[in-house]
C-alpha positions in Angstrom: 0.0 0.0 0.0 2.9 2.4 0.8 4.4 1.8 -2.7 1.0 2.3 -4.3 0.5 5.6 -2.5 4.1 6.6 -3.4 3.6 5.9 -7.1 0.2 7.6 -7.1 1.7 10.8 -5.6 4.6 10.7 -8.1 2.2 10.3 -11.0 -0.1 13.1 -9.9 2.8 15.5 -9.1 4.4 15.0 -12.6 3.7 18.2 -14.5 3.2 16.4 -17.8 0.6 14.1 -16.2 -1.2 17.0 -14.6 -1.4 18.8 -17.9 -2.6 15.7 -19.8 -5.2 14.8 -17.1 -6.6 18.4 -17.3 -6.6 18.1 -21.1 -8.5 14.8 -20.9 -11.0 16.3 -18.5 -11.5 19.5 -20.6 -11.6 17.6 -23.9 -14.6 15.4 -22.8 -16.3 18.3 -21.0 -15.7 20.6 -24.0 -17.0 18.1 -26.5 -20.1 17.5 -24.5 -20.8 21.2 -24.2 -20.3 21.9 -27.9 -22.4 18.8 -28.7 -25.3 20.0 -26.5 -25.2 23.6 -27.7 -23.9 24.0 -31.2 -24.3 20.5 -32.8 -27.7 19.8 -31.2 -29.2 22.9 -32.7 -27.7 22.1 -36.1 -28.9 18.5 -36.1 -32.4 19.7 -35.2 -32.3 22.1 -38.1 -31.0 19.4 -40.4 -33.8 17.0 -39.3 -36.4 19.6 -40.0 -35.0 20.3 -43.4 -35.0 16.6 -44.2 -38.6 16.2 -43.2 -39.6 19.2 -45.4 -37.8 17.6 -48.3 -39.7 14.4 -47.7 -42.9 16.4 -47.7 -42.0 18.2 -51.0 -41.1 14.9 -52.7 -44.4 13.4 -51.6 -46.2 16.5 -53.0 -44.3 16.2 -56.3 -45.2 12.5 -56.5 -48.9 13.2 -56.1 -48.8 16.0 -58.7 -47.0 13.7 -61.1 -49.3 10.8 -60.6 -52.4 13.1 -61.0 -51.2 14.1 -64.4 -50.6 10.5 -65.4 -54.1 9.5 -64.3 -55.6 12.3 -66.3 -53.8 11.0 -69.4 -54.6 7.3 -68.6 -57.9 7.4 -66.7 -58.5 3.6 -67.2 -55.2 2.5 -65.7 -56.0 0.8 -62.4 -52.3 0.6 -61.5 -51.8 4.3 -61.7 -55.0 5.0 -59.8 -53.9 2.7 -56.9 -50.4 4.3 -57.0 -52.1 7.8 -56.7 -54.1 6.6 -53.7 -50.9 5.3 -52.0 -49.0 8.5 -52.8 -51.8 10.7 -51.3 -51.7 8.6 -48.1 -48.0 9.1 -47.8 -48.4 12.8 -48.5 -50.9 13.1 -45.7 -48.5 11.3 -43.4 -45.6 13.6 -44.4 -47.8 16.7 -43.9 -48.8 15.6 -40.4 -45.2 14.7 -39.5 -43.9 18.1 -40.7 -46.6 19.8 -38.5 -45.6 17.6 -35.5 -41.9 18.4 -35.8 -42.5 22.1 -36.2 -44.5 21.9 -32.9 -41.9 19.8 -31.2 -44.4 17.0 -30.9 -41.9 14.1 -31.4 -44.2 11.4 -30.0 -46.8 12.1 -32.8 -44.0 12.2 -35.4 -42.7 8.8 -34.2 -46.2 7.3 -34.2 -46.8 8.4 -37.7 -43.4 7.1 -38.9 -44.2 3.8 -37.2 -47.6 3.6 -39.0 -45.9 4.3 -42.3 -43.1 1.7 -41.7 -45.7 -0.9 -40.7 -47.7 -0.2 -43.8 -44.7 -0.6 -46.0 -43.7 -3.8 -44.1 -47.1 -5.4 -44.8 -47.0 -4.4 -48.4 -43.7 -6.4 -49.0 -44.5 -9.8 -50.6 -43.6 -13.0 -48.8 -40.9 -13.8 -51.3 -39.0 -10.5 -50.5 -39.0 -11.0 -46.8 -35.3 -11.7 -46.8 -34.4 -8.3 -48.4 -32.5 -5.5 -46.8 -35.5 -3.2 -47.0 -37.7 -5.7 -45.1 -35.1 -6.2 -42.4 -34.6 -2.4 -42.0 -38.3 -1.7 -41.7 -38.8 -4.6 -39.3 -35.9 -3.3 -37.1 -37.4 0.2 -37.1 -40.8 -1.1 -35.9 -39.1 -3.1 -33.2 -37.1 0.0 -32.2 -40.3 2.1 -31.9 -41.9 -0.6 -29.7 -38.7 -0.8 -27.6 -38.8 2.9 -26.9 -42.5 2.8 -26.1 -42.1 -0.1 -23.7 -39.7 1.9 -21.5 -41.7 5.1 -21.8 -38.7 6.8 -23.5 -38.8 10.2 -25.2 -39.1 10.0 -28.9 -37.0 11.9 -31.4 -36.8 12.5 -35.1 -33.7 10.5 -35.7 -32.8 6.9 -34.7 -30.6 6.6 -31.6 -31.3 10.1 -30.4 -32.9 11.4 -27.2 -32.7 14.5 -25.1 -32.5 12.4 -21.9 -29.2 12.6 -20.0 -28.8 8.9 -19.6 -29.0 8.2 -23.3 -26.8 11.2 -24.3 -24.0 10.2 -21.9 -24.2 6.5 -22.9 -24.0 7.4 -26.6 -21.2 9.9 -26.0 -19.2 7.3 -24.1 -19.6 4.8 -27.0 -18.4 7.4 -29.5 -15.6 9.2 -27.6 -14.0 6.3 -25.7 -13.3 4.8 -29.1 -11.7 7.8 -30.7 -8.0 7.9 -31.7 -7.6 11.3 -30.1 -8.5 9.9 -26.7 -6.1 7.0 -27.0 -3.3 9.2 -28.1 -3.8 11.4 -25.0 -4.0 8.2 -22.9 -0.8 6.9 -24.4 1.1 10.1 -23.3 -0.3 9.5 -19.8 0.3 5.9 -19.2 2.9 4.5 -21.6 6.1 6.1 -20.5 6.3 5.5 -16.7 9.2 3.1 -16.8 11.1 4.8 -19.6 10.9 8.1 -17.7 12.5 6.4 -14.7 15.2 4.9 -16.9 15.9 8.3 -18.5 16.0 10.1 -15.1 18.1 7.2 -13.6 15.5 6.7 -10.9 15.4 3.0 -11.8 18.6 2.4 -9.9 16.8 3.1 -6.6 14.2 0.3 -7.1 16.4 -2.1 -5.2 16.0 0.0 -2.1 12.3 -0.7 -2.1 12.7 -4.5 -1.9 14.5 -5.4 -5.1 13.0 -5.6 -8.6 9.9 -7.5 -7.8 7.1 -8.0 -10.4 4.7 -6.3 -8.0 6.6 -3.0 -8.4 6.2 -3.1 -12.2 2.5 -4.1 -12.0 1.9 -1.2 -9.6 3.6 1.2 -12.0 1.2 -0.1 -14.6 -2.0 0.1 -12.4 -1.5 3.6 -10.9 -1.7 5.6 -14.2 -4.4 3.4 -15.6 -6.5 3.9 -12.4 -5.9 7.7 -12.5 -7.0 7.9 -16.2 -10.0 5.6 -15.7 -11.3 7.5 -12.6 -10.8 10.9 -14.3 -12.7 9.7 -17.4 -15.6 8.3 -15.4 -15.7 11.4 -13.2 -16.1 13.8 -16.1 -18.8 11.7 -17.7 -20.7 11.6 -14.3 -20.4 15.3 -14.1 -21.9 15.7 -17.6 -24.7 13.3 -16.7 -25.6 15.3 -13.6 -25.4 18.7 -15.3 -27.4 17.7 -18.4 -30.0 15.9 -16.3 -30.8 19.1 -14.4 -31.8 20.8 -17.7 -33.3 18.0 -19.9 -34.1 15.3 -17.3 -32.2 12.1 -16.5 -34.3 9.7 -18.4 -34.0 5.9 -18.2 -30.9 3.8 -18.7 -33.2 1.2 -20.3 -33.5 3.4 -23.4 -32.8 1.3 -26.5 -30.0 1.6 -29.0 -30.4 0.2 -32.5 -27.3 -1.2 -34.0 -26.6 -1.5 -37.7 -27.3 -5.2 -37.7 -30.7 -4.8 -36.3 -29.9 -5.8 -32.7 -31.4 -3.6 -30.0 -29.6 -3.1 -26.7 -30.4 -0.9 -23.7 -28.1 2.1 -23.3 -26.9 0.8 -19.9 -25.5 -2.3 -21.5 -23.9 -0.2 -24.3 -22.3 2.0 -21.6 -21.1 -1.0 -19.6 -19.5 -2.6 -22.6 -17.9 0.7 -23.5 -16.4 1.1 -20.0 -15.2 -2.5 -19.9 -13.5 -2.3 -23.3 -12.0 1.1 -22.4 -10.4 -0.4 -19.2 -9.1 -3.4 -21.2 -7.7 -1.0 -23.8 -5.9 1.0 -21.0 -4.3 -2.1 -19.8 -3.2 -3.1 -23.3 -1.7 0.3 -24.1 0.0 0.5 -20.7 1.5 -2.9 -20.8 2.7 -2.3 -24.4 4.2 0.9 -23.2 6.1 -0.8 -20.4 7.4 -3.5 -22.7 8.6 -0.9 -25.3 10.1 1.2 -22.5 12.4 -1.7 -21.3 13.5 -2.2 -24.9 14.0 1.4 -26.2 14.4 3.2 -22.8 13.3 6.5 -24.4 9.9 8.1 -23.6 9.6 9.8 -26.9 10.4 6.6 -28.8 7.8 4.6 -26.8 5.0 7.2 -27.1 5.9 7.8 -30.8 5.7 4.2 -31.7 2.3 3.6 -30.0 0.9 6.8 -31.6 2.2 5.6 -35.0 0.4 2.3 -34.4 -2.8 4.0 -33.4 -2.9 6.6 -36.2 -1.5 4.1 -38.8 -4.3 1.6 -38.0 -6.9 4.4 -38.1 -5.7 5.4 -41.6 -5.3 1.9 -43.1 -8.6 0.7 -41.6 -10.5 2.9 -44.0 -9.1 1.0 -47.0 -11.5 -1.4 -48.6 -8.8 -4.1 -49.2 -8.0 -4.1 -45.5 -11.5 -4.9 -44.2 -11.1 -8.7 -44.1 -7.9 -8.4 -42.0 -9.2 -5.9 -39.4 -10.5 -8.6 -37.1 -6.9 -10.0 -36.6 -5.4 -6.7 -35.5 -5.6 -5.9 -31.7 -6.1 -2.2 -32.3 -9.5 -3.0 -33.9 -10.8 -4.0 -30.4 -9.7 -0.9 -28.4 -13.1 0.7 -28.4 -16.6 -0.6 -28.3 -17.7 2.0 -30.7 -15.3 0.6 -33.3 -16.8 -2.9 -32.8 -20.3 -1.4 -33.4 -19.2 0.3 -36.6 -17.7 -2.9 -37.9 -20.3 -5.3 -36.5 -21.0 -6.7 -40.0 -17.4 -7.8 -40.6 -16.6 -9.0 -37.1 -17.5 -12.3 -35.4 -20.8 -12.4 -33.5 -19.0 -12.5 -30.1 -16.6 -9.6 -31.0 -16.6 -8.0 -27.5 -15.7 -11.3 -25.8 -13.1 -12.0 -28.4 -11.7 -8.5 -28.0 -11.5 -8.8 -24.2 -9.7 -12.2 -24.4 -7.4 -11.0 -27.3 -6.3 -7.8 -25.6 -6.0 -9.3 -22.1 -3.9 -12.2 -23.5 -1.6 -9.7 -25.3 -1.4 -7.6 -22.2 -0.3 -10.6 -20.1 2.3 -11.5 -22.7 3.7 -7.9 -22.6 3.7 -8.0 -18.7 5.5 -11.3 -18.6 8.2 -10.1 -21.0 8.4 -6.8 -19.2 8.9 -8.5 -15.8 11.8 -10.6 -17.4 13.4 -7.5 -18.9 12.9 -5.6 -15.7 14.5 -8.2 -13.5 17.5 -8.5 -15.8 17.9 -4.8 -16.4 21.4 -3.6 -15.7 21.9 -0.1 -14.8 25.2 1.1 -16.1 26.9 4.0 -14.2 28.4 6.8 -16.2 32.1 6.2 -16.9 31.9 2.5 -16.3 
């Protein structure tokens, strides 16, 4: 416990760590503030513009079909198409009115009626189509929101409730390369810094070079970063809840493959993967520190790995190989985005993969640490 307290004080008193922790705190808080003020208003304006466009297109479809019917009054197909187009036009008109009055529950009910109608009109032979699966998922999503008495919104996976906003923000931001680069600067260079400053020669005074010392030097920065991150999200949750309400953690989240999960489970998966990612980056940093012994080299290499993977992962030819690269599993948001190309148990595979890699790095680091020879100047 004394060594833990000693390492924690050393970590927190380091100017570089203080600056990075403040930056981490301000980055998340700043992103949340901008998202709730600037982006939220712009998204609302974009949603309204999109609904107006749907209404205009529905109006144009009705006008076009009316002209066709006048030219071909005996065509039953055109007559039926006109009836359908007028029904959709009425729906779009009511939806536009609802959104302009901020009546999102009415908008969602109308959208669900339209989706249900489209779903029923699809022939049995086309029930394996993407259109059918998408409409069926939207109907299930509407019913899931209704079952938990959640607040409806114009867009999918959107709500003004604090619980949902925080959960969705965690999923997105705790998978970003920017966060992981900042985390790398915080937790990856502890051992290399001690080597550069020659403080490693004093380790034997604290009971020799025991594995426990190396593990504690890994745990302390990870714990500091993890607690700081959760604290700022908790603060955002409390502040936003005071203005927009706290909502329910049962609010559903619709994934691209049609699976619906409550936002509490999404948040739990995100936090779990973030902790595993911290351990992976920290253990990789320790391993590289005992090889290269230079903080800039260690941090630079990991940053290159992170940014390099982010760049190459966008390439079409690389998609089949992403599931074999450990950096693919650093964030739960990344797993959600790539759910169609990853195995069904991607989160379990990711935890096992990263944990196994971390244990390998720790074992090799312990070996290098115990056989490290400090060479005095002039010897």
